[in-house]
C-alpha beads as a LAMMPS data file, in Angstrom:
LAMMPS data file: protein, C-alpha beads

82 atoms
81 bonds

1 atom types
1 bond types

-500.0 500.0 xlo xhi
-500.0 500.0 ylo yhi
-500.0 500.0 zlo zhi

Masses

1 110.0

Atoms # bond

1 1 1 140.455 105.589 464.037
2 1 1 138.343 103.273 462.562
3 1 1 139.544 99.903 461.600
4 1 1 139.617 98.732 458.200
5 1 1 137.520 96.106 456.481
6 1 1 138.101 93.221 453.819
7 1 1 134.668 94.666 452.251
8 1 1 136.409 98.132 451.798
9 1 1 139.614 96.941 450.354
10 1 1 137.654 94.591 448.057
11 1 1 135.331 97.201 447.260
12 1 1 138.052 99.609 446.380
13 1 1 140.237 97.850 444.668
14 1 1 137.188 95.636 442.328
15 1 1 136.387 98.518 440.710
16 1 1 139.681 99.196 439.366
17 1 1 139.739 98.742 434.905
18 1 1 143.157 96.649 434.502
19 1 1 142.715 96.989 430.653
20 1 1 146.066 97.100 429.141
21 1 1 147.974 95.669 432.800
22 1 1 147.745 91.916 432.710
23 1 1 149.554 89.763 430.610
24 1 1 149.262 85.891 429.596
25 1 1 152.071 83.243 431.034
26 1 1 151.367 79.439 430.810
27 1 1 147.785 80.315 429.837
28 1 1 147.090 82.181 432.735
29 1 1 145.895 85.986 433.243
30 1 1 147.848 87.818 435.336
31 1 1 148.125 91.538 436.783
32 1 1 151.949 92.542 435.810
33 1 1 154.128 93.291 439.254
34 1 1 154.646 96.706 438.611
35 1 1 151.153 97.865 438.204
36 1 1 149.686 96.232 441.124
37 1 1 152.110 97.668 442.962
38 1 1 151.210 100.852 441.740
39 1 1 147.661 100.326 442.299
40 1 1 148.526 98.985 445.785
41 1 1 150.945 102.279 446.413
42 1 1 147.891 104.133 445.096
43 1 1 145.294 103.353 447.365
44 1 1 147.145 101.319 450.336
45 1 1 150.675 102.900 450.738
46 1 1 150.938 101.298 454.203
47 1 1 150.568 97.494 452.358
48 1 1 153.531 95.159 452.857
49 1 1 154.205 92.098 450.922
50 1 1 156.431 89.083 452.034
51 1 1 157.070 85.904 450.062
52 1 1 158.153 82.978 450.556
53 1 1 161.340 81.097 449.593
54 1 1 160.267 79.396 446.432
55 1 1 160.016 75.359 446.622
56 1 1 160.938 72.632 444.147
57 1 1 159.838 69.403 444.002
58 1 1 160.667 66.305 442.469
59 1 1 158.437 66.588 439.121
60 1 1 160.144 69.860 438.734
61 1 1 157.351 72.273 440.013
62 1 1 157.727 75.513 441.547
63 1 1 155.915 77.018 444.734
64 1 1 155.987 80.214 445.807
65 1 1 154.420 82.250 448.779
66 1 1 153.005 85.258 449.128
67 1 1 151.107 87.475 452.156
68 1 1 149.470 90.864 451.837
69 1 1 149.033 92.617 454.634
70 1 1 147.311 95.801 454.916
71 1 1 146.860 97.439 457.951
72 1 1 145.110 94.747 460.241
73 1 1 144.153 92.124 457.090
74 1 1 145.787 90.028 455.564
75 1 1 145.569 87.345 452.538
76 1 1 147.922 84.359 451.827
77 1 1 148.125 82.356 448.779
78 1 1 150.487 80.356 447.107
79 1 1 151.030 79.639 443.172
80 1 1 152.434 76.224 441.797
81 1 1 153.764 76.085 438.576
82 1 1 154.852 73.674 436.090

Bonds

1 1 1 2
2 1 2 3
3 1 3 4
4 1 4 5
5 1 5 6
6 1 6 7
7 1 7 8
8 1 8 9
9 1 9 10
10 1 10 11
11 1 11 12
12 1 12 13
13 1 13 14
14 1 14 15
15 1 15 16
16 1 16 17
17 1 17 18
18 1 18 19
19 1 19 20
20 1 20 21
21 1 21 22
22 1 22 23
23 1 23 24
24 1 24 25
25 1 25 26
26 1 26 27
27 1 27 28
28 1 28 29
29 1 29 30
30 1 30 31
31 1 31 32
32 1 32 33
33 1 33 34
34 1 34 35
35 1 35 36
36 1 36 37
37 1 37 38
38 1 38 39
39 1 39 40
40 1 40 41
41 1 41 42
42 1 42 43
43 1 43 44
44 1 44 45
45 1 45 46
46 1 46 47
47 1 47 48
48 1 48 49
49 1 49 50
50 1 50 51
51 1 51 52
52 1 52 53
53 1 53 54
54 1 54 55
55 1 55 56
56 1 56 57
57 1 57 58
58 1 58 59
59 1 59 60
60 1 60 61
61 1 61 62
62 1 62 63
63 1 63 64
64 1 64 65
65 1 65 66
66 1 66 67
67 1 67 68
68 1 68 69
69 1 69 70
70 1 70 71
71 1 71 72
72 1 72 73
73 1 73 74
74 1 74 75
75 1 75 76
76 1 76 77
77 1 77 78
78 1 78 79
79 1 79 80
80 1 80 81
81 1 81 82
């Protein structure tokens, strides 16, 4: 079986029309979680998402970690919000 590449995933996901599936929060545009999961389930049903425990800092900001895995590929990201 051919191994999946980052380019193949990008080429598949980057052309999806997200019109009406995004939300604006704190001045940032986000893909609504339910839509993101539906898209991933449609194209990569074997995907796996891991969430870290939120970290709250003394200034009140919160940071959350996320890792998305598809077969042999993964991307990690964190978001820090006021």
